[in-house]
C-alpha positions as CSV (number, residue, x, y, z in Angstrom):
1,M,-24.6,19.6,-43.6
2,A,-27.8,21.5,-42.9
3,L,-26.0,24.7,-42.1
4,T,-23.9,24.4,-45.2
5,S,-27.0,23.8,-47.3
6,C,-28.7,26.9,-45.8
7,K,-25.7,29.1,-46.5
8,N,-25.4,27.9,-50.1
9,T,-29.2,28.4,-50.7
10,K,-28.9,32.0,-49.5
11,A,-25.8,32.6,-51.6
12,L,-27.8,31.6,-54.7
13,L,-30.6,34.1,-54.2
14,P,-30.7,36.9,-56.8
15,N,-30.0,40.5,-55.8
16,V,-33.0,42.5,-54.9
17,S,-34.6,44.8,-57.4
18,G,-36.6,48.1,-57.1
19,K,-35.7,51.6,-56.0
20,A,-34.6,52.5,-52.5
21,G,-37.5,53.7,-50.5
22,E,-40.0,51.7,-52.5
23,I,-42.4,49.0,-51.1
24,I,-44.5,46.5,-53.0
25,V,-47.9,46.0,-51.3
26,V,-49.5,42.8,-52.3
27,I,-53.3,43.2,-51.8
28,D,-56.4,43.0,-53.9
29,K,-57.4,46.2,-55.7
30,G,-60.7,46.5,-53.7
31,D,-58.9,46.2,-50.4
32,W,-56.3,48.6,-51.5
33,E,-58.9,51.2,-52.2
34,G,-60.8,50.4,-48.9
35,N,-60.1,50.7,-45.2
36,L,-57.1,48.3,-45.3
37,G,-55.3,50.3,-48.0
38,T,-56.0,53.5,-46.1
39,K,-54.3,52.0,-43.0
40,V,-51.3,51.0,-45.1
41,R,-50.9,54.5,-46.6
42,E,-51.4,56.2,-43.3
43,L,-48.5,54.3,-41.9
44,L,-46.1,53.8,-44.8
45,A,-46.9,56.8,-47.0
46,C,-47.3,59.5,-44.3
47,D,-45.2,62.6,-44.5
48,C,-41.5,62.0,-44.0
49,P,-40.6,63.9,-40.8
50,Y,-38.5,67.1,-40.9
51,L,-38.3,67.8,-44.6
52,A,-39.0,71.3,-45.8
53,Q,-41.3,70.0,-48.5
54,K,-43.8,67.1,-48.2
55,E,-42.5,63.7,-49.3
56,P,-43.9,60.3,-48.4
57,L,-42.1,58.1,-45.9
58,Y,-42.1,55.4,-48.6
59,T,-43.2,55.1,-52.2
60,L,-45.9,52.4,-52.3
61,V,-46.7,50.2,-55.4
62,N,-49.9,48.1,-55.2
63,V,-49.7,44.6,-56.8
64,P,-52.8,42.3,-56.7
65,P,-52.0,38.7,-55.5
66,G,-52.7,37.3,-59.0
67,S,-50.0,39.5,-60.5
68,F,-47.4,38.8,-57.8
69,G,-45.0,36.8,-60.0
70,D,-41.2,36.4,-60.2
71,L,-40.7,40.0,-61.3
72,F,-42.1,41.4,-58.1
73,K,-40.9,38.6,-55.7
74,V,-37.3,39.9,-56.0
75,H,-38.2,43.4,-54.8
76,R,-36.3,44.8,-51.9
77,N,-39.3,45.6,-49.6
78,I,-42.6,43.6,-49.7
79,V,-45.7,43.9,-47.6
80,Y,-47.8,40.8,-48.3
81,F,-51.4,40.4,-47.1
82,N,-52.4,36.7,-46.8
83,L,-56.1,37.0,-46.4
84,G,-58.4,34.1,-45.8
85,S,-55.4,32.3,-44.4
86,Q,-55.7,29.1,-42.3
87,A,-52.5,30.0,-40.6
88,D,-52.5,31.8,-37.2
89,S,-53.5,35.4,-37.5
90,G,-50.5,37.8,-37.0
91,I,-47.5,39.2,-38.7
92,L,-44.4,37.4,-39.8
93,Y,-41.1,39.4,-40.3
94,R,-38.9,37.6,-42.8
95,R,-35.6,38.3,-44.6
96,D,-34.2,37.0,-47.9
97,V,-37.1,34.9,-48.9
98,W,-36.9,35.3,-52.7
99,A,-33.9,37.6,-53.1
100,A,-31.2,39.2,-50.9
101,P,-31.0,41.5,-49.0
102,Q,-34.8,41.4,-48.9
103,C,-37.4,42.5,-46.3
104,L,-40.8,40.8,-46.2
105,V,-43.7,41.7,-43.9
106,Q,-46.4,39.0,-44.2
107,V,-49.8,39.8,-42.6
108,N,-52.0,36.7,-42.0
109,A,-55.6,37.4,-41.3
110,R,-59.1,36.0,-41.9
111,D,-60.3,39.0,-43.8
112,A,-59.5,42.7,-44.6
113,E,-61.0,44.0,-41.4
114,S,-58.9,41.7,-39.2
115,A,-55.8,42.5,-41.3
116,A,-56.4,46.3,-40.8
117,E,-56.6,45.8,-37.0
118,I,-53.4,43.6,-36.9
119,F,-51.5,46.0,-39.2
120,D,-52.6,49.1,-37.2
121,A,-51.6,47.5,-33.9
122,D,-48.1,46.6,-35.0
123,G,-47.4,49.8,-37.0
124,K,-44.3,50.9,-35.1
125,T,-42.6,47.5,-35.4
126,I,-43.4,47.4,-39.2
127,V,-41.9,50.7,-39.9
128,S,-38.8,49.9,-37.7
129,F,-38.3,46.6,-39.6
130,I,-38.4,48.2,-43.0
131,E,-36.3,51.2,-41.9
132,Q,-33.6,48.8,-40.5
133,A,-33.6,46.8,-43.8
134,E,-33.1,50.0,-45.8
135,R,-30.4,51.2,-43.4
136,D,-28.5,47.9,-43.4
137,R,-28.3,48.0,-47.2
138,V,-26.6,51.3,-47.1
139,I,-24.2,50.2,-44.3
140,R,-23.4,47.1,-46.2
141,N,-22.5,49.1,-49.3
142,S,-20.6,51.7,-47.3
143,I,-18.3,48.9,-45.9
144,R,-18.0,47.1,-49.2
145,Y,-17.2,50.2,-51.2
146,E,-15.4,52.2,-48.5
147,E,-13.1,55.2,-48.9
148,R,-10.7,53.4,-46.5
149,E,-8.5,56.4,-45.8
150,I,-11.1,58.5,-44.0
151,A,-12.4,56.4,-41.1
152,P,-8.9,55.8,-39.5
153,K,-8.2,59.5,-39.5
154,V,-11.6,60.3,-37.9
155,A,-11.2,57.4,-35.4
156,E,-7.8,58.7,-34.3
157,V,-9.4,61.9,-33.0
158,F,-12.7,60.5,-31.7
159,G,-12.0,56.9,-30.8
160,G,-14.4,55.6,-33.4
161,S,-15.9,56.5,-36.8
162,P,-18.6,55.7,-39.3
163,H,-17.8,53.9,-42.6
164,F,-17.7,56.3,-45.5
165,P,-18.5,55.0,-49.0
166,M,-16.7,56.0,-52.2
167,G,-17.3,59.6,-53.1
168,Y,-16.9,61.1,-49.6
169,K,-14.0,63.4,-49.0
170,L,-12.5,64.7,-45.7
171,K,-13.0,68.4,-45.9
172,K,-11.8,69.4,-42.4
173,L,-10.3,67.7,-39.4
174,T,-9.2,69.4,-36.2
175,E,-8.6,68.1,-32.6
176,D,-12.4,68.1,-31.9
177,F,-14.2,68.5,-35.3
178,A,-14.4,66.6,-38.6
179,W,-16.4,67.4,-41.7
180,I,-16.8,64.7,-44.4
181,A,-18.9,65.2,-47.5
182,D,-20.0,63.8,-50.9
183,E,-20.3,66.9,-53.0
184,K,-21.8,66.9,-56.5
185,Q,-22.9,69.8,-58.8
186,F,-26.3,70.3,-57.2
187,T,-26.2,68.2,-54.0
188,M,-24.2,67.7,-50.8
189,Q,-24.5,64.8,-48.4
190,G,-22.4,65.7,-45.4
191,I,-21.4,64.4,-42.0
192,F,-20.0,66.2,-39.0
193,V,-18.3,64.5,-36.1
194,Y,-17.4,66.6,-33.1
195,K,-16.8,66.3,-29.3
196,Y,-16.9,68.3,-26.2
197,P,-16.3,67.7,-22.4
198,A,-19.2,65.9,-20.7
199,K,-20.8,67.6,-17.7
200,Q,-22.4,64.3,-16.5
201,D,-25.6,65.9,-15.3
202,A,-29.2,65.1,-15.9
203,G,-29.6,67.8,-18.5
204,E,-26.6,66.9,-20.6
205,L,-28.5,65.2,-23.5
206,T,-31.6,67.4,-23.7
207,V,-32.7,68.8,-27.0
208,E,-32.0,72.4,-25.7
209,R,-28.4,71.6,-24.7
210,I,-27.7,69.6,-27.8
211,V,-29.0,72.3,-30.1
212,A,-27.2,75.1,-28.2
213,K,-23.9,73.2,-28.5
214,R,-24.5,72.4,-32.1
215,N,-25.0,76.1,-32.9
216,E,-21.8,77.0,-31.1
217,V,-19.7,74.3,-32.8
218,L,-21.0,75.0,-36.3
219,K,-20.6,78.7,-36.0
220,D,-16.9,78.2,-35.3
221,N,-16.4,75.5,-38.0
222,V,-18.9,75.7,-40.9
223,P,-18.9,79.1,-42.6
224,G,-21.3,80.0,-45.3
225,M,-20.5,81.2,-48.8
226,F,-20.4,84.9,-47.8
227,E,-19.0,87.0,-45.1
228,N,-20.8,86.8,-41.7
229,T,-22.7,83.6,-42.6
230,W,-22.5,80.2,-40.9
231,M,-24.6,77.1,-40.5
232,T,-27.0,77.0,-37.6
233,T,-30.2,75.3,-36.5
234,G,-33.4,76.4,-38.2
235,S,-36.3,77.7,-36.2
236,Y,-39.1,76.9,-38.7
237,M,-39.7,73.6,-37.0
238,L,-38.5,72.9,-33.5
239,P,-36.0,70.0,-33.4
240,Q,-37.3,66.6,-32.0
241,I,-35.4,64.2,-29.8
242,E,-35.7,60.5,-29.2
243,F,-33.4,58.1,-27.2
244,L,-32.3,55.0,-29.1
245,R,-30.1,52.0,-28.8
246,F,-28.4,50.4,-31.8
247,R,-25.9,47.6,-31.7
248,G,-24.9,48.4,-28.2
249,R,-24.6,52.1,-28.6
250,E,-27.1,54.3,-26.8
251,F,-27.6,57.9,-28.1
252,A,-29.9,60.8,-28.2
253,Q,-31.1,61.4,-31.8
254,V,-32.2,64.8,-32.8
255,R,-34.0,65.6,-36.1
256,G,-34.4,69.1,-37.4
257,L,-33.7,71.6,-40.1
258,W,-30.5,73.5,-40.6
259,E,-30.1,76.9,-42.3
260,V,-27.3,79.4,-43.0
261,E,-27.4,82.5,-40.8
262,N,-27.8,85.6,-43.0
263,D,-28.3,83.5,-46.1
264,Y,-31.0,81.3,-47.7
265,M,-29.5,77.9,-47.7
266,G,-31.0,75.0,-45.7
267,G,-32.0,71.4,-45.4
268,P,-32.7,68.5,-43.0
269,F,-30.3,67.1,-40.5
270,V,-30.1,64.1,-38.1
271,S,-27.6,64.0,-35.2
272,Q,-26.7,61.3,-32.7
273,S,-25.2,62.4,-29.3
274,F,-23.5,59.8,-27.1
275,Y,-20.8,59.4,-24.5
276,S,-17.3,58.3,-25.2
277,P,-16.4,54.8,-23.7
278,D,-14.9,56.4,-20.6
279,G,-17.8,58.9,-20.2
280,S,-15.5,62.0,-20.3
281,E,-16.8,63.4,-23.6
282,V,-20.0,63.8,-25.6
283,I,-19.5,62.8,-29.2
284,V,-21.8,63.9,-31.9
285,A,-22.2,62.3,-35.3
286,E,-24.5,64.3,-37.6
287,A,-25.8,63.8,-41.1
288,F,-27.2,66.6,-43.3
289,V,-28.3,67.2,-46.8
290,Y,-28.3,70.1,-49.2
291,A,-30.3,69.4,-52.4
292,P,-32.3,72.4,-53.4
293,K,-33.3,71.0,-56.8
294,Y,-34.4,67.5,-55.7
295,D,-36.5,65.6,-53.2
296,K,-34.5,64.9,-50.1
297,R,-35.9,61.8,-48.5
298,Q,-33.5,59.3,-50.1
299,Y,-30.5,61.6,-49.8
300,L,-31.1,62.0,-46.1
301,R,-31.9,58.3,-45.6
302,Q,-28.6,57.4,-47.2
303,V,-26.4,59.7,-45.2
304,E,-28.3,59.1,-42.0
305,S,-27.6,55.3,-42.4
306,I,-23.9,56.1,-42.6
307,I,-23.8,57.5,-39.0
308,Y,-25.5,54.3,-37.9
309,S,-22.4,52.4,-39.0
310,W,-20.3,53.9,-36.2
311,E,-17.7,51.6,-34.8
312,W,-15.4,52.2,-31.8
313,N,-11.7,51.4,-32.3
314,G,-11.1,47.7,-31.9
315,S,-14.7,46.7,-32.3
316,A,-15.9,44.2,-34.9
317,E,-18.8,44.7,-37.3
């Protein structure tokens, strides 16, 4: 009965409000303008990595505790500072408190100085928690509103596939390369999936080898608009690599900028390189954005989340 009651209560929660990439920060105006607010902005409104123009990681909206009513409680992302609390000092990570799917970071502390120390010390976890909430919303919608004909075709070649939401079209599919994109008048959100034989040596998944193979594959498969042009990796900022694990899949994630050789097109990309289940091949799922007229943070976050939805054949979500 208790389990049934819990499920029913969650089902009755309203849908979240607010824009993607936006966070409500519940804190007194004085603290927002002081050291605590500075710490919050340094963490959550720092420059989003690997974009050609400066954009904040998140858009922050300050709401004083006295104004934090029902209108704001249903926001998708909330960072709530509970100062002067009698509760144990620390951070609570909570989901679906006043709405769904909601992300709430609650900081309990005696005063603003203590809260700043707690917040600063747990910064990486805070960002990861909010990033995961944003990503899960995209994945959920990708599955709910899926272009169901694409993933089976991709999975037949690569043994697995992301989930592609409505609007995406299969532009190219060969025995080792796929190009799927949502193209509009002034924007493109694209995904590449490709594979190549694994060498199984220590240098396989280094940023140098990944980028070199990327350039080779894209030169063969992604021509530009004019003769003797093709997509490649930009040299304006050196690509960055990190090794991650997500839902049982381990991969090397590379962020960087792409450009078109002998042309002026470009934008950000994120790639994930990982081994096939039998270890014989390296598979790459890559997200990229072309949006010269617009800010790119949300376009990239959306399409990046799609490659996180990767599923192997026969696996369950």
